[in-house]
C-alpha positions in Angstrom: 0.0 0.0 0.0 1.1 3.5 -0.7 2.1 5.0 2.7 1.0 8.5 1.5 -2.5 7.3 2.2 -1.9 6.8 5.9 -2.6 10.4 7.1 -5.9 10.3 5.2 -6.9 6.9 6.6 -5.9 8.0 10.2 -8.2 11.1 9.8 -11.1 9.0 8.5 -10.6 6.6 11.5 -10.5 9.4 14.0 -13.7 11.0 12.6 -15.5 7.7 12.5 -14.5 6.8 16.1 -15.6 10.3 17.3 -19.0 10.0 15.6 -19.5 6.5 16.9 -18.6 7.4 20.5 -21.0 10.4 20.4 -23.7 8.5 18.7 -23.9 11.2 16.0 -23.3 11.1 12.3 -20.0 12.6 11.1 -22.1 15.2 9.3 -21.3 17.6 6.6 -17.8 18.4 7.9 -16.5 14.9 7.2 -15.0 16.0 3.8 -13.9 19.4 5.1 -11.8 17.9 7.8 -9.7 15.7 5.5 -6.1 16.5 4.6 -4.2 14.8 1.8 -0.4 14.8 1.5 0.8 17.2 -1.1 -2.5 19.2 -1.2 -3.5 22.0 1.1 -6.6 22.0 3.2 -8.3 24.3 0.7 -8.6 21.3 -1.7 -11.2 19.8 0.6 -12.8 23.0 1.7 -16.2 22.5 0.1 -19.4 24.4 0.7 -21.6 22.7 3.3 -24.1 20.2 2.1 -27.7 21.3 2.1 -30.1 18.7 3.3 -33.2 18.2 1.3 -35.5 18.1 4.4 -38.6 19.1 2.4 -38.3 15.8 0.5 -38.2 13.7 3.6 -35.9 10.7 4.3 -34.3 9.0 1.3 -36.4 5.9 0.6 -33.5 4.0 -0.9 -31.5 4.4 2.4 -34.5 3.1 4.3 -34.7 0.0 2.1 -31.0 -0.6 2.8 -31.6 -0.5 6.5 -30.4 3.0 7.3 -32.2 5.6 9.4 -33.2 9.1 8.4 -30.2 10.6 10.3 -27.6 8.3 8.7 -25.2 9.7 6.2 -23.2 7.6 3.6 -20.0 8.5 1.9 -19.7 7.2 -1.6 -16.1 7.0 -2.8 -16.1 6.4 -6.5 -12.8 6.1 -8.4 -13.3 7.5 -11.9 -11.3 7.3 -15.2 -9.5 4.1 -14.3 -7.2 3.1 -17.1 -6.2 6.6 -18.0 -2.7 5.9 -16.8 -0.8 3.1 -15.0 -0.7 5.0 -11.7 -4.4 5.3 -11.3 -4.9 1.5 -11.7 -2.2 1.1 -9.0 -4.0 3.7 -6.9 -7.3 1.8 -7.3 -5.6 -1.3 -6.0 -4.1 0.6 -3.0 -7.5 2.1 -2.1 -9.3 -1.1 -2.5 -6.8 -2.9 -0.3 -7.6 -0.6 2.6 -11.3 -0.8 1.9 -12.4 2.8 1.3 -13.6 2.4 -2.3 -17.4 2.1 -2.9 -17.2 1.8 -6.7 -15.0 2.5 -9.8 -15.3 2.9 -13.5 -12.9 1.9 -16.3 -12.5 4.1 -19.4 -12.3 1.3 -22.0 -10.4 3.0 -24.9 -7.6 4.3 -22.7 -4.0 2.9 -22.8 -4.2 1.1 -19.4 -7.7 -0.3 -19.6 -6.4 -3.8 -20.1 -4.6 -3.6 -16.8 -7.8 -2.2 -15.2 -9.9 -5.0 -16.6 -7.4 -7.6 -15.4 -7.7 -6.1 -11.9 -11.5 -6.2 -12.1 -11.4 -9.9 -13.2 -9.1 -10.6 -10.2 -11.5 -8.8 -7.8 -15.0 -10.0 -8.9 -16.7 -8.7 -5.8 -15.6 -5.1 -6.4 -18.2 -2.8 -7.9 -16.4 -1.8 -11.2 -18.4 -0.5 -14.1 -17.7 1.0 -17.5 -17.1 4.7 -18.0 -18.7 5.7 -21.3 -16.2 7.7 -23.3 -17.0 9.7 -26.4 -14.3 12.4 -26.2 -10.6 12.5 -25.6 -9.9 15.8 -24.0 -6.2 15.5 -23.1 -3.6 17.1 -25.3 -0.9 14.5 -24.9 -2.9 11.4 -24.0 -5.4 10.6 -26.7 -7.4 7.6 -27.6 -9.7 6.4 -30.4 -13.1 4.7 -30.5 -13.5 1.0 -29.8 -16.4 0.8 -32.3 -14.8 2.2 -35.5 -11.7 3.5 -37.1 -13.7 5.2 -39.9 -13.3 9.0 -39.6 -16.5 9.4 -41.8 -18.5 8.2 -38.8 -18.0 11.6 -37.3 -16.8 10.1 -34.0 -13.1 10.6 -34.8 -11.0 13.7 -35.6 -8.8 13.8 -38.7 -5.9 12.1 -36.6 -8.1 9.1 -35.8 -8.8 10.0 -32.1 -12.0 10.8 -30.4 -12.8 14.6 -30.6 -11.3 16.6 -27.8 -14.5 18.7 -27.2 -18.1 17.7 -27.1 -19.1 20.5 -29.4 -16.9 19.1 -32.2 -18.4 15.6 -31.6 -22.0 17.0 -31.6 -21.4 18.9 -34.8 -20.0 15.9 -36.7 -21.4 12.6 -35.3 -23.8 10.7 -37.5 
C-alpha cells in the first residue's frame, strides 16, 4: 500500500471513532476535515451540504436499513485506465477498503490492466465509463467501435474529438 494514504486513513478513522462514540453522524464536515499529503486543506474546503429536508428521508436508504439521520460517503474512483498509476492507486485504495465503486475508461491505454484487476477482484463494484471524447492534449485515444473517420466520431488524426461541441457537430 502507498504510505502517502496513511494520514488520510488516520483522519477517517479518527472522525469515525468520534462520531460512533458520540452517537452522531460525522455530518457535513467529514470531507472538510480531511487533509491529503501534497495538497493543502483548501482542496477539501467544500461548501456545506444542504439537506433536502422538504423531500423527507431518502427511501433508498430506508430500504438498505439506514435511518433518516444516517449519512453515507460514496467513494467512486473514476477514469480508471487513463494511466498506470491510477490503476495502481485503485488497488491501494481497494486494499484498505475505502472504495465504494469505480469505472474503467475502455479506450484508454491502461484499460487492459484495469480490466485484469477487475477480473481478479470480482466482488468489487467496477463499471464502464462511457467515453465519447478524448480531451487531453498528450494522452489521446480512439473509439472502440470504429476507425472510420467518416463516422464523425473521430477527428482527422483518428482520435475521439477533444471537445463535445466538435463531436455533436459531426457525429452521425
